[in-house]
C-alpha positions in Angstrom: 76.6 86.1 106.2 76.1 84.8 109.7 78.2 81.9 111.1 75.1 79.8 111.6 74.3 80.0 107.9 77.8 79.3 106.6 77.9 76.6 103.9 79.7 73.3 104.4 83.3 73.2 103.4 84.1 71.2 100.4 87.2 69.1 100.2 88.9 67.6 97.2 91.4 64.9 97.8 94.3 63.6 95.6 96.8 60.8 96.3 100.3 59.9 95.6 99.9 56.0 95.9 96.2 55.0 95.8 95.2 51.3 95.9 92.0 49.4 96.3 92.8 48.1 99.9 90.2 48.8 102.6 92.3 51.0 104.9 94.9 53.7 104.7 98.4 53.0 105.9 100.5 56.1 106.5 104.1 55.9 107.8 105.4 58.1 110.5 103.7 60.7 112.7 100.5 62.1 111.4 100.8 65.7 110.2 98.9 68.2 108.0 100.5 71.3 106.6 99.3 74.1 104.4 101.1 74.4 101.1 101.2 78.2 101.2 103.3 80.2 103.6 100.9 82.3 105.6 97.9 80.0 104.8 95.9 83.0 103.5 93.6 82.6 100.5 91.4 85.0 98.6 87.9 83.8 98.1 87.6 81.4 95.2 91.2 80.0 95.4 91.9 76.4 96.3 93.5 76.1 99.7 95.8 73.1 99.5 97.3 70.9 102.3 99.6 68.0 102.5 98.8 65.1 104.9 101.6 62.7 105.9 102.2 59.9 108.4 99.9 58.0 110.7 98.1 54.6 110.2 94.6 53.4 109.8 91.6 55.0 108.2 92.0 58.7 107.6 89.3 61.4 108.1 89.3 65.1 107.6 87.1 67.7 109.3 87.1 71.5 109.9 85.5 74.0 112.2 85.2 77.8 111.8 86.1 80.4 114.3 82.9 79.9 116.2 83.5 76.1 116.6 80.9 75.2 114.1 81.6 72.2 112.0 81.9 73.2 108.3 82.5 69.8 106.9 80.9 66.4 107.6 83.3 63.6 108.5 84.6 61.8 105.4 87.0 58.9 104.7 89.8 59.1 102.3 90.8 56.2 100.0 93.4 53.8 101.3 97.1 53.0 101.2 98.7 56.4 100.9 101.9 57.6 102.4 100.8 61.1 101.4 97.5 62.8 100.6 96.9 66.2 99.0 93.7 68.0 100.3 92.2 71.0 98.5 89.5 73.3 100.0 87.2 75.2 97.6 87.1 78.6 99.3 84.4 79.8 97.0 82.0 78.1 99.2 83.3 79.9 102.4 82.4 83.3 103.8 84.5 86.2 102.3 86.3 86.5 105.6 86.9 83.6 107.9 89.3 81.6 110.0 89.2 77.7 110.0 90.8 74.9 111.9 91.4 71.7 109.8 91.9 68.4 111.6 92.9 65.0 110.2 92.4 61.8 112.3 93.9 58.4 111.8 94.1 55.4 114.1 93.0 57.4 117.1 95.6 60.2 116.5 95.0 63.6 115.1 96.8 66.6 113.7 95.5 70.0 112.8 96.4 73.3 111.1 94.7 76.6 110.4 94.0 78.8 107.4 92.0 81.9 106.6 90.0 83.3 103.7 89.9 87.0 102.9 88.6 88.9 99.9 91.0 90.9 97.6 92.2 93.9 99.5 90.1 97.1 99.5 92.1 100.3 99.1 90.2 103.2 100.5 93.2 105.5 100.5 96.8 105.5 99.3 98.9 103.1 101.4 101.2 105.9 102.6 98.3 107.6 104.2 96.9 104.6 106.0 97.3 104.1 109.7 97.7 100.4 109.6 101.2 98.9 110.0 103.1 95.9 111.5 106.5 95.0 112.7 108.0 92.1 110.7 111.1 90.0 110.9 112.9 88.7 107.8 113.4 85.2 109.3 112.2 83.4 106.2 113.4 80.7 103.9 113.8 81.5 100.2 110.5 79.8 99.2 108.5 81.6 101.8 109.2 85.2 101.0 106.7 85.9 98.1 103.7 84.2 99.9 104.6 86.0 103.2 104.7 89.4 101.5 101.4 88.7 99.8 99.8 87.6 103.0 100.6 91.0 104.6 98.8 92.7 101.8 95.8 90.4 102.0 95.4 91.0 105.8 95.3 94.7 105.3 98.8 95.8 106.5 99.8 99.0 104.6 103.1 99.8 106.4 105.9 97.3 107.3 108.7 98.1 109.8 111.8 95.9 109.5 115.2 96.1 111.2 118.2 96.5 108.8 120.4 93.5 109.7 123.7 95.3 109.3 125.8 92.6 111.0 125.0 90.4 108.0 124.7 93.1 105.3 128.0 94.8 106.3 130.2 92.1 107.9 133.5 93.7 107.0 134.5 97.3 106.4 133.6 98.3 102.8 132.0 95.0 102.1 128.2 94.7 101.6 126.3 91.4 101.0 122.9 92.6 100.0 121.3 89.4 98.6 122.2 86.7 101.1 119.4 84.3 100.1 120.3 80.7 100.5 122.6 81.5 103.5 122.4 80.1 107.0 121.6 83.2 108.9 117.9 83.5 110.0 117.6 87.0 108.5 119.1 85.9 105.3 116.2 87.1 103.1 116.0 90.7 104.2 116.8 92.0 100.7 114.4 89.7 98.9 111.6 90.4 101.5 111.8 94.2 101.4 111.6 94.2 97.6 108.7 91.7 97.6 106.8 93.9 100.1 107.4 97.0 98.0 106.2 95.0 94.9 102.9 94.3 96.7 102.4 98.1 97.0 103.1 98.4 100.7 105.2 101.1 102.4 108.4 100.3 104.1 110.0 101.8 107.3 113.5 100.5 107.7 115.1 100.7 111.1 118.8 101.3 111.8 119.5 99.2 114.9 123.0 98.1 115.7 125.9 97.1 113.4 128.7 94.6 113.2 131.6 94.6 115.8 134.0 96.2 113.3 132.4 99.6 113.6 131.1 99.5 117.1 132.4 101.7 119.9 132.5 98.9 122.5 132.9 95.2 122.4 131.7 92.4 124.6 129.1 89.7 124.5 126.7 91.7 126.7 126.6 94.4 124.1 125.1 92.1 121.5 121.4 91.6 120.7 119.8 88.5 122.2 118.1 87.7 118.9 121.3 88.1 116.9 124.7 87.3 118.4 126.5 89.1 115.7 124.6 92.4 116.1 126.4 94.9 118.4 124.0 97.5 119.9 126.6 99.9 121.2 127.0 103.2 119.2 129.3 103.3 116.2 132.9 104.2 117.0 133.6 106.4 114.0 130.9 108.9 112.8 132.4 109.2 109.4 132.6 105.4 108.8 129.1 105.0 110.1 127.8 107.7 107.8 129.4 105.8 104.9 127.5 102.6 106.0 124.2 104.6 106.3 124.8 106.1 102.8 125.3 102.6 101.3 122.1 101.3 102.8 120.0 104.3 101.7 121.7 104.1 98.3 120.6 100.4 98.1 117.0 100.8 99.3 116.2 104.5 98.7 114.3 103.6 95.6 111.8 101.5 97.6 111.9 103.1 101.1 111.5 106.8 102.0 111.0 106.4 105.8 113.8 105.5 108.2 113.7 104.8 111.9 116.8 105.5 113.9 117.4 103.2 116.9 115.0 101.7 119.4 114.0 102.7 122.9 117.3 104.5 123.6 116.3 105.7 127.0 116.2 102.1 128.3 119.8 101.5 127.2 118.9 97.9 126.2 118.4 98.2 122.5 120.7 101.1 122.2 123.6 100.4 124.6 124.9 103.9 124.9 124.2 107.1 126.9 121.4 109.6 126.2 124.0 112.0 124.7 125.5 109.2 122.5 122.0 108.6 121.1 121.6 112.3 120.2 125.0 112.1 118.4 124.0 108.8 116.7 120.7 110.4 115.5 122.5 113.4 114.2 125.1 111.4 112.2 122.5 109.0 110.8 119.9 111.6 110.0 122.4 113.8 108.1 123.8 110.7 106.2 120.3 109.7 105.1 119.3 113.2 103.9 122.6 113.5 102.1 121.5 110.7 99.8 117.8 111.1 100.0 116.9 114.8 100.8 113.2 114.2 101.0 113.5 111.2 103.3 111.2 111.0 106.4 113.3 110.4 109.5 111.7 108.8 112.6 113.4 109.3 115.9 113.9 106.2 118.0 110.7 105.1 119.7 110.5 105.9 123.4 108.4 104.3 126.1 108.9 106.9 128.8 111.4 109.4 127.3 114.0 109.4 130.1 116.8 111.7 129.3 116.3 111.3 125.6 113.0 113.2 125.3 114.4 116.6 126.6 117.3 116.3 124.2 115.0 115.5 121.2 112.8 118.5 121.7 115.9 120.7 121.6 116.9 119.2 118.2 113.8 119.1 116.0 116.0 119.6 113.0 117.2 116.0 113.3 113.9 114.2 112.7 110.5 114.5 111.1 108.5 112.1 113.3 108.6 111.5 117.0 107.7 107.9 117.8 106.6 106.2 120.9 105.7 102.7 122.2 102.8 101.1 123.9 100.6 104.1 124.4 97.6 102.0 125.2 99.5 99.2 126.8 100.0 98.5 130.5 100.9 101.6 132.5 103.9 100.4 134.6 106.9 102.3 133.3 105.1 103.4 130.0 104.2 107.1 129.7 100.9 108.4 128.2 100.8 110.5 125.1 100.4 113.7 127.2 103.9 113.2 128.5 105.4 113.6 125.1 103.0 116.3 123.9 103.8 118.5 127.0 107.5 118.2 126.3 107.0 119.3 122.7 104.6 122.1 123.7 107.0 123.4 126.3 109.8 123.6 123.7 107.5 125.2 121.2 108.0 122.3 118.8 105.4 120.8 116.6 105.9 117.1 115.6 103.6 114.3 114.4 103.8 111.3 116.8 103.6 107.8 115.6 103.1 104.6 117.7 105.8 102.3 116.2 105.2 99.5 118.6 101.7 98.9 119.8 99.9 96.2 121.7 97.3 94.6 119.6 97.8 90.8 119.2 95.8 89.7 122.3 92.6 87.8 121.5 94.4 85.1 119.5 93.1 82.6 122.1 89.7 82.4 123.8 89.7 84.8 126.8 90.0 83.4 130.3 87.0 84.0 132.5 88.6 86.8 134.5 90.5 88.4 131.6 90.3 92.1 131.0 91.6 94.5 128.3 91.1 97.8 130.2 93.1 100.8 128.9 96.5 101.3 130.5 96.2 98.4 133.0 97.9 95.1 133.0 95.0 93.7 131.1 95.8 96.0 128.2 98.3 93.3 127.2 95.3 91.3 126.0 94.0 94.0 123.6 92.9 92.7 120.3 93.9 94.6 117.1 90.6 96.5 117.0 90.9 97.7 120.6 94.5 98.8 120.3 94.0 100.6 117.0 90.8 102.3 117.9 92.3 103.6 121.1 95.4 104.9 119.3 93.2 106.6 116.6 91.1 108.2 119.3 94.3 109.7 120.8 95.1 111.2 117.4 97.9 108.9 116.4 98.0 108.8 112.6 100.1 105.6 112.2 100.3 102.5 114.3 102.6 99.5 114.0 101.3 96.4 115.8 103.9 94.4 117.7 104.4 92.0 116.2 103.7 90.0 113.1 106.3 87.3 113.3 109.3 88.4 115.3 109.2 85.6 117.8 109.1 88.0 120.7 106.0 88.0 122.9 102.5 87.7 121.3 102.3 87.6 117.6 99.6 87.7 114.9 100.8 84.6 113.3 102.0 81.2 114.6 105.6 80.1 114.4 104.9 78.4 111.0 103.3 81.7 109.8 99.8 80.3 109.8 97.2 82.9 110.9 95.9 83.3 114.4 92.3 84.4 114.2 93.3 87.9 115.3 94.7 88.3 111.7 91.2 88.0 110.3 90.1 90.6 112.9 92.9 92.8 111.7 91.5 92.6 108.1 88.0 93.2 109.3 89.2 96.3 111.2 91.0 97.7 108.2 87.9 97.2 106.0 85.7 99.0 108.5 87.9 101.9 109.6 90.4 102.7 106.8 89.7 106.2 105.6 87.4 107.0 108.6 88.1 109.8 111.0 87.6 109.6 114.7 84.6 111.7 116.0 84.1 111.1 119.7 84.2 108.6 122.5 80.7 107.4 123.6 80.0 106.2 127.2 78.0 103.0 127.0 78.2 101.8 130.6 80.4 100.0 133.1 83.2 98.1 131.3 81.6 99.0 127.9 83.5 101.2 125.4 82.2 103.0 122.3 84.1 105.1 119.7 82.4 106.9 116.9 84.0 107.2 113.4 82.8 108.8 110.2 83.7 107.8 106.6 81.8 109.8 104.0 78.2 109.8 104.9 78.5 106.7 107.1 78.8 106.9 110.9 80.4 103.8 112.5 80.3 103.0 116.2 83.0 100.5 117.4 81.9 98.9 120.7 83.2 96.3 123.1 83.4 95.2 126.7 86.7 95.2 128.5 85.6 92.3 130.7 85.6 88.7 129.4 82.4 86.8 129.6 80.6 90.2 129.9 77.7 90.6 127.5 75.2 93.5 127.6 72.6 95.0 125.3 72.9 98.7 124.5 70.0 100.6 122.9 70.8 103.4 120.4 68.6 106.0 118.9 68.2 105.0 115.3 66.1 106.0 112.3 67.4 103.5 109.8 68.6 99.9 109.7 71.9 99.3 111.4 74.5 96.8 110.1 76.4 95.1 112.9 79.7 93.4 111.8 81.6 91.0 114.0 85.4 90.5 114.0 85.1 87.8 111.3 83.3 90.1 109.0 79.9 88.6 109.4 77.2 91.3 109.1 73.7 91.3 110.8 71.0 93.9 110.0 69.0 95.3 112.9 65.8 97.2 112.1 64.9 100.1 114.4 61.6 100.1 116.3 60.2 103.1 118.2 63.1 105.2 117.2 65.8 102.9 118.6 67.7 99.7 118.0 69.2 97.2 120.5 72.7 95.8 119.9 74.5 93.2 122.0 78.0 94.1 123.1 80.6 91.6 124.5 84.4 91.2 124.8 84.9 90.9 121.0 84.4 94.3 119.3 81.5 94.9 116.9 81.3 97.6 114.2 77.9 99.2 114.0 77.4 101.1 110.7 74.4 103.4 110.0 74.1 105.2 113.4 73.0 108.8 113.2 75.7 111.4 113.5 74.3 112.6 116.8 72.9 109.3 118.1 72.3 108.8 121.8 72.6 105.8 124.1 69.4 105.0 126.0 
C-alpha cells in the first residue's frame, strides 16, 4: 500500500464530563498521552490516548511518516476536563508511524504511535541477528507493555546490565524483586522475566557491583548512570564467584548467554588494568559455568582492543564469543573487524565475533541537507537501523545489538516516554525483509550509492540507499520479472520490467528490492 493511497484515520472519542455547552473548557496545560507504554499496536487494535488540559474548542488531527494528513479536522463535544480518544488501526497500513496532534485555544500538543502486524518468525529467536540494548528504568505498570513492544518491533535478543548494586546491596543479601522501590532500575527482575515470556533471548551483562565487594572505593570509581555502582574490579575472587553463582542461579532458567564487562581497554566502564580484566573474566566465567555448564560466555566488548585483545587471544578457554563495538561507526579510535580477526588468526584461535553495541538509531529525524552516513566516517553516527545492520551482516557478523533502545545515552530508538521514533518502524521493516536471509555480495551502484544483495529461499533481495542526504538517483537493473520495492515504512510498489530491465529510484532512506535475478547487473 502506498502512502498516497492510505485511508483516512478514524477516531472515536469518549468523555468524562460531557455537557451540551457550545465549547470545550479544559483546565491546565494541553496534553495528549498514549495509554500504552511503547505506543505500539498490532493492526486491528484500538490505539487509545488521553487528552487533558487547555481551553476552547478542541480538534484532533494526525499525519503519517510522509507528512500526509490521515484524518480530517474534527471538533470534539464541549466542557470536558479529560477526553479519551481511540484510533481504529484496522483502517491503517500494516506498518506505519503517525503523529497525533490536539489543538485548543491556539495551543497544541502532540504524541506519536506506530502500527505493526503480528511478528513474523522466520527462524528461531536464538538464531536471529537482531538485538537491542535495553535499560530496566521502568515503572511497575510499564514493564509488560514495554516487553511486548520489543517483540512487536522485531527485536529477538535483548542485552541488559545486571544492576548488582541494587540486587546485592549487602554481603549475602539479595533483593531480586525490587518492584515498587525508588531506584530507576527497580524492575530488572520483572522485566527480564517479561522479555523471556515474550519468547525473546536474553544476554545479561555483569558490569560493576556494590562498594562492599569492590577493590577500590571513591566517587570517581562509580558509574555516572548509577551512583551506587562501583566499576572497579571485585576485591575478593571467592566472594565475587559467590555473587555470580547467585545471579546465574536466579536467572539461569531464562538466560544462557552472559556478557562479562564492557570496553575494558578504555578503563572507563571497567576501572581496572588489562591484567585485572583477564582475572575478572576468568573468575566470572568459571563461576558461571560451575552453575550452568552449557552457558555461552561473551568476553567484554572492545572498541580497539588495547592491551586486552592480546590477552584474550591467549585465553580462548575463558569465553565462547568475542564481542566488539561500533564496527560500522565513526573511525576515530574504533578498530575495524580485520584488527580483531588478525589477532585471532595470529594466535590460531577461532572465535565467533558479535557486535554488541552498534550504531543504528540515526534517521529518527529528517536528515539535514549536508548529512551523510558513509561507512566509518563521522557521518556513520547517522546510520539508520537498516544501514547499520546490512553493513554488519555484510562483514559476516551473526548477531548485532543496536545501541540503544531506551538507555538514555546518546541516540535512542524510542523517545524518553517510550513512544516510538519512526526508526523503530524501519527496524521492523528491516527484520521482515532480512531475517533468515544470507548475505551474497556487495553491488556497486554509483557514487554515494550502496547495494547489498541477500538471498532467502528462492528470493533475491537488493538493499539499496544513498549515503548523501537529498541525493536521489535512478538505477537500472537487469530484470526478467516484476520487482517489489519496499520502503522503510513497509509500503510496497511493483515495478514491471521493460526491455529486460527495470528502473528503481534510490535515495537516503533504504529500499528493499525483491525479485532481482541472482546474477542481476546494474546498467
